[in-house]
N, CA, C and O atoms as a Tinker XYZ file with bonds, in Angstrom:
   480  protein
     1  N     16.774000    8.078000   13.127000    73     2
     2  CA    16.229000    8.642000   11.965000    64     1     3
     3  C     17.361000    9.422000   11.141000    63     2     4     5
     4  O     18.116000   10.216000   11.703000    81     3
     5  N     17.419000    9.176000    9.927000    73     3     6
     6  CA    18.513000    9.792000    9.050000    64     5     7
     7  C     18.125000   11.213000    8.807000    63     6     8     9
     8  O     16.972000   11.614000    8.967000    81     7
     9  N     19.094000   11.944000    8.425000    73     7    10
    10  CA    18.915000   13.372000    8.161000    64     9    11
    11  C     17.977000   13.611000    6.960000    63    10    12    13
    12  O     17.227000   14.585000    6.895000    81    11
    13  N     18.073000   12.638000    5.997000    73    11    14
    14  CA    17.151000   12.712000    4.829000    64    13    15
    15  C     15.761000   12.524000    5.204000    63    14    16    17
    16  O     14.918000   13.302000    4.757000    81    15
    17  N     15.412000   11.507000    6.032000    73    15    18
    18  CA    14.074000   11.254000    6.463000    64    17    19
    19  C     13.534000   12.299000    7.422000    63    18    20    21
    20  O     12.331000   12.551000    7.490000    81    19
    21  N     14.449000   12.894000    8.155000    73    19    22
    22  CA    14.098000   14.018000    9.057000    64    21    23
    23  C     13.715000   15.219000    8.218000    63    22    24    25
    24  O     12.737000   15.894000    8.538000    81    23
    25  N     14.407000   15.495000    7.218000    73    23    26
    26  CA    14.068000   16.642000    6.359000    64    25    27
    27  C     12.691000   16.384000    5.662000    63    26    28    29
    28  O     11.871000   17.295000    5.546000    81    27
    29  N     12.468000   15.160000    5.215000    73    27    30
    30  CA    11.186000   14.801000    4.562000    64    29    31
    31  C     10.018000   14.916000    5.529000    63    30    32    33
    32  O      8.914000   15.310000    5.150000    81    31
    33  N     10.288000   14.554000    6.831000    73    31    34
    34  CA     9.183000   14.645000    7.845000    64    33    35
    35  C      8.864000   16.086000    8.267000    63    34    36    37
    36  O      7.745000   16.367000    8.697000    81    35
    37  N      9.833000   16.999000    8.149000    73    35    38
    38  CA     9.584000   18.384000    8.413000    64    37    39
    39  C      8.787000   19.100000    7.315000    63    38    40    41
    40  O      7.865000   19.859000    7.613000    81    39
    41  N      9.120000   18.874000    6.126000    73    39    42
    42  CA     8.472000   19.582000    4.915000    64    41    43
    43  C      8.821000   18.729000    3.713000    63    42    44    45
    44  O      9.780000   17.958000    3.699000    81    43
    45  N      8.022000   18.906000    2.751000    73    43    46
    46  CA     8.201000   18.252000    1.465000    64    45    47
    47  C      7.064000   17.466000    1.005000    63    46    48    49
    48  O      6.079000   17.290000    1.722000    81    47
    49  N      7.175000   16.966000   -0.224000    73    47    50
    50  CA     6.051000   16.062000   -0.829000    64    49    51
    51  C      6.774000   14.920000   -1.485000    63    50    52    53
    52  O      7.898000   15.023000   -1.978000    81    51
    53  N      6.035000   13.799000   -1.456000    73    51    54
    54  CA     6.531000   12.715000   -2.269000    64    53    55
    55  C      5.292000   11.862000   -2.669000    63    54    56    57
    56  O      4.275000   11.878000   -1.974000    81    55
    57  N      5.390000   11.150000   -3.751000    73    55    58
    58  CA     4.243000   10.352000   -4.167000    64    57    59
    59  C      4.673000    8.935000   -4.233000    63    58    60    61
    60  O      5.785000    8.671000   -4.690000    81    59
    61  N      3.868000    7.990000   -3.807000    73    59    62
    62  CA     3.987000    6.562000   -3.948000    64    61    63
    63  C      3.176000    6.081000   -5.146000    63    62    64    65
    64  O      1.974000    6.344000   -5.186000    81    63
    65  N      3.757000    5.397000   -6.116000    73    63    66
    66  CA     3.113000    4.994000   -7.275000    64    65    67
    67  C      3.078000    3.429000   -7.229000    63    66    68    69
    68  O      4.107000    2.755000   -7.183000    81    67
    69  N      1.853000    2.921000   -7.243000    73    67    70
    70  CA     1.664000    1.430000   -7.305000    64    69    71
    71  C      0.925000    1.178000   -8.598000    63    70    72    73
    72  O     -0.015000    1.867000   -8.994000    81    71
    73  N      1.472000    0.049000   -9.271000    73    71    74
    74  CA     0.873000   -0.279000  -10.660000    64    73    75
    75  C      0.522000   -1.765000  -10.601000    63    74    76    77
    76  O      1.325000   -2.580000  -10.147000    81    75
    77  N     -0.696000   -2.117000  -11.067000    73    75    78
    78  CA    -1.126000   -3.400000  -11.257000    64    77    79
    79  C     -1.376000   -3.651000  -12.729000    63    78    80    81
    80  O     -2.128000   -2.926000  -13.380000    81    79
    81  N     -0.738000   -4.685000  -13.242000    73    79    82
    82  CA    -0.769000   -5.082000  -14.649000    64    81    83
    83  C     -1.459000   -6.404000  -14.797000    63    82    84    85
    84  O     -1.284000   -7.285000  -13.955000    81    83
    85  N     -2.258000   -6.578000  -15.867000    73    83    86
    86  CA    -2.937000   -7.867000  -16.187000    64    85    87
    87  C     -3.344000   -7.912000  -17.572000    63    86    88    89
    88  O     -3.330000   -6.907000  -18.282000    81    87
    89  N     -3.722000   -9.099000  -17.989000    73    87    90
    90  CA    -4.247000   -9.248000  -19.416000    64    89    91
    91  C     -5.513000   -8.444000  -19.579000    63    90    92    93
    92  O     -6.298000   -8.242000  -18.652000    81    91
    93  N     -5.677000   -7.966000  -20.894000    73    91    94
    94  CA    -6.866000   -7.303000  -21.292000    64    93    95
    95  C     -8.200000   -8.179000  -21.138000    63    94    96    97
    96  O     -8.207000   -9.337000  -21.557000    81    95
    97  N     -9.169000   -7.694000  -20.617000    73    95    98
    98  CA   -10.395000   -8.359000  -20.408000    64    97    99
    99  C    -11.596000   -7.392000  -20.661000    63    98   100   101
   100  O    -11.408000   -6.187000  -20.833000    81    99
   101  N    -12.777000   -7.935000  -20.677000    73    99   102
   102  CA   -14.002000   -7.156000  -20.802000    64   101   103
   103  C    -14.656000   -7.015000  -19.430000    63   102   104   105
   104  O    -14.763000   -8.054000  -18.780000    81   103
   105  N    -15.070000   -5.981000  -18.945000    73   103   106
   106  CA   -14.929000   -4.626000  -19.505000    64   105   107
   107  C    -13.457000   -4.158000  -19.537000    63   106   108   109
   108  O    -12.711000   -4.331000  -18.573000    81   107
   109  N    -13.082000   -3.580000  -20.642000    73   107   110
   110  CA   -11.584000   -3.282000  -20.786000    64   109   111
   111  C    -11.021000   -2.129000  -20.036000    63   110   112   113
   112  O     -9.837000   -2.184000  -19.702000    81   111
   113  N    -11.743000   -1.088000  -19.736000    73   111   114
   114  CA   -11.134000    0.085000  -19.256000    64   113   115
   115  C    -10.947000    0.149000  -17.748000    63   114   116   117
   116  O    -11.892000   -0.051000  -16.985000    81   115
   117  N     -9.807000    0.409000  -17.359000    73   115   118
   118  CA    -9.525000    0.826000  -15.978000    64   117   119
   119  C     -8.748000    2.183000  -16.050000    63   118   120   121
   120  O     -9.287000    3.189000  -16.511000    81   119
   121  N     -7.522000    2.179000  -15.600000    73   119   122
   122  CA    -6.772000    3.372000  -15.640000    64   121   123
   123  C     -5.966000    3.578000  -16.943000    63   122   124   125
   124  O     -5.896000    4.678000  -17.493000    81   123
   125  N     -5.369000    2.474000  -17.403000    73   123   126
   126  CA    -4.457000    2.483000  -18.505000    64   125   127
   127  C     -4.531000    1.286000  -19.411000    63   126   128   129
   128  O     -4.736000    0.189000  -18.892000    81   127
   129  N     -4.389000    1.382000  -20.682000    73   127   130
   130  CA    -4.231000    0.325000  -21.675000    64   129   131
   131  C     -2.877000    0.595000  -22.344000    63   130   132   133
   132  O     -2.597000    1.716000  -22.768000    81   131
   133  N     -2.003000   -0.499000  -22.435000    73   131   134
   134  CA    -0.792000   -0.490000  -23.255000    64   133   135
   135  C     -1.080000   -1.331000  -24.494000    63   134   136   137
   136  O     -1.364000   -2.520000  -24.346000    81   135
   137  N     -1.024000   -0.791000  -25.688000    73   135   138
   138  CA    -1.362000   -1.471000  -26.850000    64   137   139
   139  C     -0.125000   -1.816000  -27.611000    63   138   140   141
   140  O      0.663000   -0.960000  -28.014000    81   139
   141  N      0.031000   -3.204000  -27.809000    73   139   142
   142  CA     1.193000   -3.730000  -28.510000    64   141   143
   143  C      1.129000   -3.352000  -30.007000    63   142   144   145
   144  O      0.076000   -3.043000  -30.564000    81   143
   145  N      2.341000   -3.399000  -30.621000    73   143   146
   146  CA     2.382000   -3.084000  -31.984000    64   145   147
   147  C      1.607000   -4.019000  -32.946000    63   146   148   149
   148  O      1.181000   -3.627000  -34.033000    81   147
   149  N      1.461000   -5.203000  -32.509000    73   147   150
   150  CA     0.756000   -6.242000  -33.324000    64   149   151
   151  C     -0.461000   -6.777000  -32.599000    63   150   152   153
   152  O     -0.871000   -7.915000  -32.830000    81   151
   153  N     -1.055000   -5.957000  -31.709000    73   151   154
   154  CA    -2.253000   -6.380000  -30.886000    64   153   155
   155  C     -3.433000   -6.491000  -31.727000    63   154   156   157
   156  O     -3.543000   -5.783000  -32.728000    81   155
   157  N     -4.352000   -7.361000  -31.379000    73   155   158
   158  CA    -5.597000   -7.585000  -32.171000    64   157   159
   159  C     -6.432000   -6.341000  -32.309000    63   158   160   161
   160  O     -7.200000   -6.232000  -33.265000    81   159
   161  N     -6.317000   -5.387000  -31.388000    73   159   162
   162  CA    -7.025000   -4.132000  -31.428000    64   161   163
   163  C     -6.039000   -2.983000  -31.492000    63   162   164   165
   164  O     -5.057000   -2.973000  -30.750000    81   163
   165  N     -6.283000   -2.006000  -32.373000    73   163   166
   166  CA    -5.318000   -0.979000  -32.598000    64   165   167
   167  C     -5.735000    0.290000  -31.842000    63   166   168   169
   168  O     -6.784000    0.280000  -31.197000    81   167
   169  N     -4.976000    1.357000  -31.894000    73   167   170
   170  CA    -5.247000    2.628000  -31.255000    64   169   171
   171  C     -6.602000    3.291000  -31.752000    63   170   172   173
   172  O     -7.338000    3.862000  -30.948000    81   171
   173  N     -6.898000    3.201000  -33.057000    73   171   174
   174  CA    -8.036000    3.838000  -33.533000    64   173   175
   175  C     -9.377000    3.163000  -32.969000    63   174   176   177
   176  O    -10.343000    3.816000  -32.573000    81   175
   177  N     -9.301000    1.756000  -32.988000    73   175   178
   178  CA   -10.449000    1.048000  -32.432000    64   177   179
   179  C    -10.647000    1.296000  -30.970000    63   178   180   181
   180  O    -11.773000    1.402000  -30.483000    81   179
   181  N     -9.473000    1.392000  -30.227000    73   179   182
   182  CA    -9.533000    1.688000  -28.848000    64   181   183
   183  C    -10.157000    3.164000  -28.658000    63   182   184   185
   184  O    -10.951000    3.405000  -27.748000    81   183
   185  N     -9.765000    4.055000  -29.517000    73   183   186
   186  CA   -10.229000    5.487000  -29.415000    64   185   187
   187  C    -11.721000    5.470000  -29.556000    63   186   188   189
   188  O    -12.409000    6.155000  -28.799000    81   187
   189  N    -12.286000    4.672000  -30.548000    73   187   190
   190  CA   -13.794000    4.615000  -30.712000    64   189   191
   191  C    -14.419000    4.017000  -29.474000    63   190   192   193
   192  O    -15.432000    4.533000  -29.000000    81   191
   193  N    -13.862000    2.954000  -28.929000    73   191   194
   194  CA   -14.413000    2.295000  -27.726000    64   193   195
   195  C    -14.397000    3.285000  -26.489000    63   194   196   197
   196  O    -15.376000    3.412000  -25.753000    81   195
   197  N    -13.281000    3.935000  -26.331000    73   195   198
   198  CA   -13.177000    4.846000  -25.140000    64   197   199
   199  C    -14.127000    5.948000  -25.397000    63   198   200   201
   200  O    -14.815000    6.347000  -24.458000    81   199
   201  N    -14.241000    6.486000  -26.575000    73   199   202
   202  CA   -15.147000    7.655000  -26.735000    64   201   203
   203  C    -16.652000    7.225000  -26.513000    63   202   204   205
   204  O    -17.501000    8.010000  -26.091000    81   203
   205  N    -16.892000    5.971000  -26.821000    73   203   206
   206  CA   -18.311000    5.500000  -26.633000    64   205   207
   207  C    -18.578000    5.257000  -25.142000    63   206   208   209
   208  O    -19.648000    5.597000  -24.637000    81   207
   209  N    -17.605000    4.668000  -24.444000    73   207   210
   210  CA   -17.780000    4.272000  -23.031000    64   209   211
   211  C    -17.581000    5.419000  -22.094000    63   210   212   213
   212  O    -18.368000    5.583000  -21.162000    81   211
   213  N    -16.530000    6.253000  -22.299000    73   211   214
   214  CA   -16.187000    7.349000  -21.400000    64   213   215
   215  C    -15.695000    8.522000  -22.168000    63   214   216   217
   216  O    -14.494000    8.784000  -22.220000    81   215
   217  N    -16.593000    9.222000  -22.757000    73   215   218
   218  CA   -16.118000   10.428000  -23.549000    64   217   219
   219  C    -15.311000   11.427000  -22.725000    63   218   220   221
   220  O    -15.685000   11.744000  -21.596000    81   219
   221  N    -14.199000   11.925000  -23.286000    73   219   222
   222  CA   -13.416000   12.937000  -22.804000    64   221   223
   223  C    -12.681000   12.555000  -21.414000    63   222   224   225
   224  O    -12.198000   13.430000  -20.696000    81   223
   225  N    -12.637000   11.251000  -21.109000    73   223   226
   226  CA   -12.022000   10.905000  -19.811000    64   225   227
   227  C    -10.634000   10.266000  -20.004000    63   226   228   229
   228  O     -9.852000   10.174000  -19.058000    81   227
   229  N    -10.331000    9.816000  -21.265000    73   227   230
   230  CA    -9.009000    9.179000  -21.481000    64   229   231
   231  C     -8.302000    9.969000  -22.638000    63   230   232   233
   232  O     -8.935000   10.587000  -23.494000    81   231
   233  N     -6.903000    9.891000  -22.589000    73   231   234
   234  CA    -6.107000   10.423000  -23.618000    64   233   235
   235  C     -5.314000    9.299000  -24.204000    63   234   236   237
   236  O     -4.711000    8.505000  -23.482000    81   235
   237  N     -5.311000    9.222000  -25.606000    73   235   238
   238  CA    -4.521000    8.236000  -26.312000    64   237   239
   239  C     -3.253000    8.826000  -26.735000    63   238   240   241
   240  O     -3.237000    9.855000  -27.410000    81   239
   241  N     -2.127000    8.186000  -26.346000    73   239   242
   242  CA    -0.811000    8.729000  -26.641000    64   241   243
   243  C     -0.059000    7.688000  -27.555000    63   242   244   245
   244  O      0.139000    6.525000  -27.202000    81   243
   245  N      0.338000    8.209000  -28.748000    73   243   246
   246  CA     1.117000    7.364000  -29.690000    64   245   247
   247  C      2.509000    7.302000  -29.146000    63   246   248   249
   248  O      3.105000    8.310000  -28.768000    81   247
   249  N      3.027000    6.062000  -29.115000    73   247   250
   250  CA     4.402000    5.880000  -28.618000    64   249   251
   251  C      5.443000    5.609000  -29.662000    63   250   252   253
   252  O      5.124000    5.052000  -30.713000    81   251
   253  N      6.689000    5.986000  -29.413000    73   251   254
   254  CA     7.844000    5.598000  -30.165000    64   253   255
   255  C      8.621000    4.575000  -29.279000    63   254   256   257
   256  O      9.597000    4.893000  -28.599000    81   255
   257  N      8.072000    3.252000  -29.353000    73   255   258
   258  CA     8.605000    2.289000  -28.402000    64   257   259
   259  C      8.701000    0.901000  -29.120000    63   258   260   261
   260  O      7.912000    0.609000  -30.018000    81   259
   261  N      9.665000    0.078000  -28.710000    73   259   262
   262  CA     9.955000   -1.122000  -29.452000    64   261   263
   263  C      8.800000   -2.112000  -29.315000    63   262   264   265
   264  O      8.667000   -2.937000  -30.220000    81   263
   265  N      7.949000   -2.124000  -28.284000    73   263   266
   266  CA     6.929000   -3.053000  -28.020000    64   265   267
   267  C      5.490000   -2.538000  -28.240000    63   266   268   269
   268  O      4.636000   -3.174000  -28.858000    81   267
   269  N      5.290000   -1.244000  -27.637000    73   267   270
   270  CA     3.962000   -0.726000  -27.669000    64   269   271
   271  C      3.777000    0.387000  -28.654000    63   270   272   273
   272  O      4.669000    1.196000  -28.909000    81   271
   273  N      2.569000    0.401000  -29.205000    73   271   274
   274  CA     2.154000    1.372000  -30.270000    64   273   275
   275  C      1.521000    2.560000  -29.618000    63   274   276   277
   276  O      1.713000    3.691000  -30.065000    81   275
   277  N      0.756000    2.328000  -28.554000    73   275   278
   278  CA    -0.012000    3.400000  -27.996000    64   277   279
   279  C     -0.327000    3.086000  -26.461000    63   278   280   281
   280  O     -0.234000    1.956000  -25.981000    81   279
   281  N     -0.698000    4.183000  -25.778000    73   279   282
   282  CA    -0.930000    4.141000  -24.428000    64   281   283
   283  C     -2.240000    4.896000  -24.185000    63   282   284   285
   284  O     -2.340000    6.048000  -24.609000    81   283
   285  N     -3.214000    4.333000  -23.549000    73   283   286
   286  CA    -4.539000    5.047000  -23.225000    64   285   287
   287  C     -4.511000    5.261000  -21.728000    63   286   288   289
   288  O     -4.338000    4.310000  -20.966000    81   287
   289  N     -4.676000    6.465000  -21.311000    73   287   290
   290  CA    -4.559000    6.774000  -19.906000    64   289   291
   291  C     -5.670000    7.762000  -19.506000    63   290   292   293
   292  O     -6.063000    8.642000  -20.272000    81   291
   293  N     -6.147000    7.572000  -18.281000    73   291   294
   294  CA    -7.183000    8.505000  -17.721000    64   293   295
   295  C     -6.573000    9.916000  -17.600000    63   294   296   297
   296  O     -5.477000   10.080000  -17.064000    81   295
   297  N     -7.237000   10.842000  -18.062000    73   295   298
   298  CA    -6.783000   12.265000  -18.042000    64   297   299
   299  C     -6.511000   12.708000  -16.531000    63   298   300   301
   300  O     -5.608000   13.501000  -16.266000    81   299
   301  N     -7.286000   12.189000  -15.620000    73   299   302
   302  CA    -7.219000   12.579000  -14.236000    64   301   303
   303  C     -5.876000   12.145000  -13.657000    63   302   304   305
   304  O     -5.391000   12.784000  -12.724000    81   303
   305  N     -5.253000   11.076000  -14.177000    73   303   306
   306  CA    -3.922000   10.716000  -13.712000    64   305   307
   307  C     -2.890000   11.618000  -14.147000    63   306   308   309
   308  O     -1.899000   11.813000  -13.443000    81   307
   309  N     -3.063000   12.212000  -15.321000    73   307   310
   310  CA    -2.109000   13.113000  -15.927000    64   309   311
   311  C     -2.198000   14.479000  -15.198000    63   310   312   313
   312  O     -1.285000   15.295000  -15.325000    81   311
   313  N     -3.311000   14.740000  -14.421000    73   311   314
   314  CA    -3.372000   15.915000  -13.613000    64   313   315
   315  C     -2.577000   15.746000  -12.290000    63   314   316   317
   316  O     -2.121000   16.714000  -11.682000    81   315
   317  N     -2.441000   14.502000  -11.892000    73   315   318
   318  CA    -1.753000   14.212000  -10.687000    64   317   319
   319  C     -0.272000   14.099000  -10.828000    63   318   320   321
   320  O      0.483000   14.588000   -9.988000    81   319
   321  N      0.155000   13.452000  -11.896000    73   319   322
   322  CA     1.549000   13.299000  -12.135000    64   321   323
   323  C      1.755000   13.607000  -13.686000    63   322   324   325
   324  O      0.927000   13.229000  -14.515000    81   323
   325  N      2.861000   14.288000  -14.018000    73   323   326
   326  CA     3.024000   14.710000  -15.332000    64   325   327
   327  C      3.416000   13.441000  -16.277000    63   326   328   329
   328  O      3.982000   12.436000  -15.846000    81   327
   329  N      3.054000   13.629000  -17.539000    73   327   330
   330  CA     3.436000   12.523000  -18.561000    64   329   331
   331  C      4.865000   12.199000  -18.481000    63   330   332   333
   332  O      5.247000   11.031000  -18.553000    81   331
   333  N      5.703000   13.227000  -18.328000    73   331   334
   334  CA     7.155000   12.968000  -18.377000    64   333   335
   335  C      7.659000   12.089000  -17.214000    63   334   336   337
   336  O      8.716000   11.462000  -17.288000    81   335
   337  N      6.875000   12.077000  -16.171000    73   335   338
   338  CA     7.329000   11.247000  -15.002000    64   337   339
   339  C      6.568000    9.967000  -15.050000    63   338   340   341
   340  O      7.154000    8.936000  -14.719000    81   339
   341  N      5.328000    9.928000  -15.427000    73   339   342
   342  CA     4.438000    8.721000  -15.255000    64   341   343
   343  C      4.679000    7.713000  -16.380000    63   342   344   345
   344  O      4.834000    6.527000  -16.090000    81   343
   345  N      4.716000    8.116000  -17.612000    73   343   346
   346  CA     4.756000    7.217000  -18.753000    64   345   347
   347  C      5.960000    6.382000  -18.814000    63   346   348   349
   348  O      5.836000    5.208000  -19.161000    81   347
   349  N      7.204000    6.898000  -18.491000    73   347   350
   350  CA     8.353000    6.037000  -18.393000    64   349   351
   351  C      8.265000    4.917000  -17.336000    63   350   352   353
   352  O      8.784000    3.821000  -17.548000    81   351
   353  N      7.637000    5.187000  -16.252000    73   351   354
   354  CA     7.342000    4.123000  -15.233000    64   353   355
   355  C      6.457000    3.121000  -15.809000    63   354   356   357
   356  O      6.718000    1.924000  -15.684000    81   355
   357  N      5.431000    3.530000  -16.430000    73   355   358
   358  CA     4.420000    2.548000  -16.984000    64   357   359
   359  C      5.081000    1.721000  -18.084000    63   358   360   361
   360  O      4.876000    0.508000  -18.121000    81   359
   361  N      5.864000    2.321000  -18.982000    73   359   362
   362  CA     6.487000    1.576000  -19.985000    64   361   363
   363  C      7.536000    0.568000  -19.511000    63   362   364   365
   364  O      7.649000   -0.540000  -20.034000    81   363
   365  N      8.295000    0.995000  -18.505000    73   363   366
   366  CA     9.361000    0.247000  -17.877000    64   365   367
   367  C      8.761000   -1.066000  -17.275000    63   366   368   369
   368  O      9.322000   -2.148000  -17.451000    81   367
   369  N      7.648000   -0.944000  -16.586000    73   367   370
   370  CA     7.040000   -2.060000  -15.967000    64   369   371
   371  C      6.256000   -2.915000  -16.991000    63   370   372   373
   372  O      6.198000   -4.139000  -16.873000    81   371
   373  N      5.670000   -2.259000  -17.974000    73   371   374
   374  CA     4.871000   -2.937000  -18.972000    64   373   375
   375  C      5.757000   -3.855000  -19.924000    63   374   376   377
   376  O      5.377000   -4.953000  -20.331000    81   375
   377  N      6.874000   -3.327000  -20.203000    73   375   378
   378  CA     7.787000   -4.091000  -21.133000    64   377   379
   379  C      8.341000   -5.329000  -20.413000    63   378   380   381
   380  O      8.858000   -6.219000  -21.089000    81   379
   381  N      8.261000   -5.433000  -19.073000    73   379   382
   382  CA     8.746000   -6.676000  -18.439000    64   381   383
   383  C      7.813000   -7.844000  -18.738000    63   382   384   385
   384  O      8.250000   -8.995000  -18.761000    81   383
   385  N      6.616000   -7.579000  -18.953000    73   383   386
   386  CA     5.521000   -8.620000  -19.208000    64   385   387
   387  C      4.983000   -8.615000  -20.527000    63   386   388   389
   388  O      4.395000   -9.606000  -20.959000    81   387
   389  N      5.158000   -7.440000  -21.292000    73   387   390
   390  CA     4.365000   -7.310000  -22.511000    64   389   391
   391  C      5.087000   -7.845000  -23.769000    63   390   392   393
   392  O      6.301000   -8.039000  -23.813000    81   391
   393  N      4.269000   -8.054000  -24.739000    73   391   394
   394  CA     4.836000   -8.454000  -26.126000    64   393   395
   395  C      4.141000   -7.560000  -27.062000    63   394   396   397
   396  O      3.201000   -6.852000  -26.700000    81   395
   397  N      4.628000   -7.589000  -28.352000    73   395   398
   398  CA     3.910000   -6.804000  -29.458000    64   397   399
   399  C      2.489000   -7.169000  -29.673000    63   398   400   401
   400  O      1.703000   -6.346000  -30.143000    81   399
   401  N      2.102000   -8.461000  -29.321000    73   399   402
   402  CA     0.791000   -8.982000  -29.574000    64   401   403
   403  C     -0.217000   -8.670000  -28.433000    63   402   404   405
   404  O     -1.395000   -8.993000  -28.582000    81   403
   405  N      0.174000   -8.095000  -27.377000    73   403   406
   406  CA    -0.716000   -8.007000  -26.257000    64   405   407
   407  C     -1.342000   -6.598000  -26.033000    63   406   408   409
   408  O     -0.806000   -5.582000  -26.476000    81   407
   409  N     -2.462000   -6.587000  -25.348000    73   407   410
   410  CA    -3.018000   -5.383000  -24.805000    64   409   411
   411  C     -3.032000   -5.565000  -23.341000    63   410   412   413
   412  O     -3.598000   -6.549000  -22.865000    81   411
   413  N     -2.416000   -4.637000  -22.544000    73   411   414
   414  CA    -2.312000   -4.774000  -21.158000    64   413   415
   415  C     -3.093000   -3.695000  -20.476000    63   414   416   417
   416  O     -2.932000   -2.513000  -20.779000    81   415
   417  N     -3.934000   -4.087000  -19.561000    73   415   418
   418  CA    -4.668000   -3.020000  -18.752000    64   417   419
   419  C     -3.932000   -2.908000  -17.407000    63   418   420   421
   420  O     -3.492000   -3.882000  -16.795000    81   419
   421  N     -3.841000   -1.639000  -17.006000    73   419   422
   422  CA    -3.134000   -1.382000  -15.780000    64   421   423
   423  C     -4.013000   -0.476000  -14.834000    63   422   424   425
   424  O     -4.674000    0.470000  -15.263000    81   423
   425  N     -3.963000   -0.832000  -13.574000    73   423   426
   426  CA    -4.589000    0.005000  -12.580000    64   425   427
   427  C     -3.538000    0.639000  -11.736000    63   426   428   429
   428  O     -2.614000   -0.028000  -11.271000    81   427
   429  N     -3.667000    1.940000  -11.527000    73   427   430
   430  CA    -2.679000    2.708000  -10.841000    64   429   431
   431  C     -3.369000    3.387000   -9.625000    63   430   432   433
   432  O     -4.467000    3.941000   -9.679000    81   431
   433  N     -2.600000    3.275000   -8.545000    73   431   434
   434  CA    -3.072000    3.980000   -7.320000    64   433   435
   435  C     -1.929000    4.948000   -6.946000    63   434   436   437
   436  O     -0.782000    4.547000   -6.752000    81   435
   437  N     -2.289000    6.208000   -6.856000    73   435   438
   438  CA    -1.324000    7.224000   -6.496000    64   437   439
   439  C     -1.758000    7.727000   -5.126000    63   438   440   441
   440  O     -2.901000    8.140000   -4.927000    81   439
   441  N     -0.787000    7.680000   -4.159000    73   439   442
   442  CA    -0.946000    8.098000   -2.833000    64   441   443
   443  C      0.027000    9.205000   -2.521000    63   442   444   445
   444  O      1.241000    9.007000   -2.580000    81   443
   445  N     -0.500000   10.383000   -2.187000    73   443   446
   446  CA     0.426000   11.468000   -1.843000    64   445   447
   447  C      0.677000   11.510000   -0.333000    63   446   448   449
   448  O     -0.228000   11.331000    0.483000    81   447
   449  N      1.914000   11.747000   -0.010000    73   447   450
   450  CA     2.331000   11.953000    1.344000    64   449   451
   451  C      2.839000   13.374000    1.439000    63   450   452   453
   452  O      3.794000   13.726000    0.747000    81   451
   453  N      2.244000   14.188000    2.255000    73   451   454
   454  CA     2.618000   15.576000    2.401000    64   453   455
   455  C      2.912000   15.831000    3.780000    63   454   456   457
   456  O      2.097000   15.532000    4.653000    81   455
   457  N      4.085000   16.395000    4.057000    73   455   458
   458  CA     4.522000   16.784000    5.358000    64   457   459
   459  C      4.935000   18.203000    5.385000    63   458   460   461
   460  O      5.694000   18.637000    4.518000    81   459
   461  N      4.465000   18.962000    6.353000    73   459   462
   462  CA     4.908000   20.373000    6.458000    64   461   463
   463  C      5.330000   20.609000    7.865000    63   462   464   465
   464  O      4.747000   20.064000    8.803000    81   463
   465  N      6.345000   21.422000    8.022000    73   463   466
   466  CA     6.754000   21.848000    9.277000    64   465   467
   467  C      6.199000   23.221000    9.580000    63   466   468   469
   468  O      6.069000   24.031000    8.663000    81   467
   469  N      5.867000   23.521000   10.819000    73   467   470
   470  CA     5.365000   24.875000   11.171000    64   469   471
   471  C      6.112000   25.293000   12.429000    63   470   472   473
   472  O      6.523000   24.460000   13.236000    81   471
   473  N      6.276000   26.613000   12.577000    73   471   474
   474  CA     6.888000   27.167000   13.739000    64   473   475
   475  C      5.786000   27.323000   14.794000    63   474   476   477
   476  O      4.707000   27.852000   14.527000    81   475
   477  N      6.104000   26.839000   16.004000    73   475   478
   478  CA     5.067000   27.001000   17.021000    64   477   479
   479  C      5.390000   28.124000   17.921000    63   478   480
   480  O      4.628000   28.413000   18.845000    81   479
């Protein structure tokens, strides 16, 4: 066991982030939607849809990105991991398969691993 993994096993926290990306389908909402700049549905239409389907459960974030215009994300995810850490991961993976014309839905599973050492 390395000293780094030994230290992590005694105390500390880490999060494992798994992301599933696929084409937009009906029903559309899962955890995240990435809206391309030339997608057939824009952020305002998505806002109306989200408000009708799941009021106050999603946040719509306008992006300064070469491919995507907006990101729609469950508010509960942003309570688990900050925007500053989560959004770059989503964009990095989304731009590998995304185009300006696409709407991508993503499902995210966040698993926390917490280890604490105690004195016996």
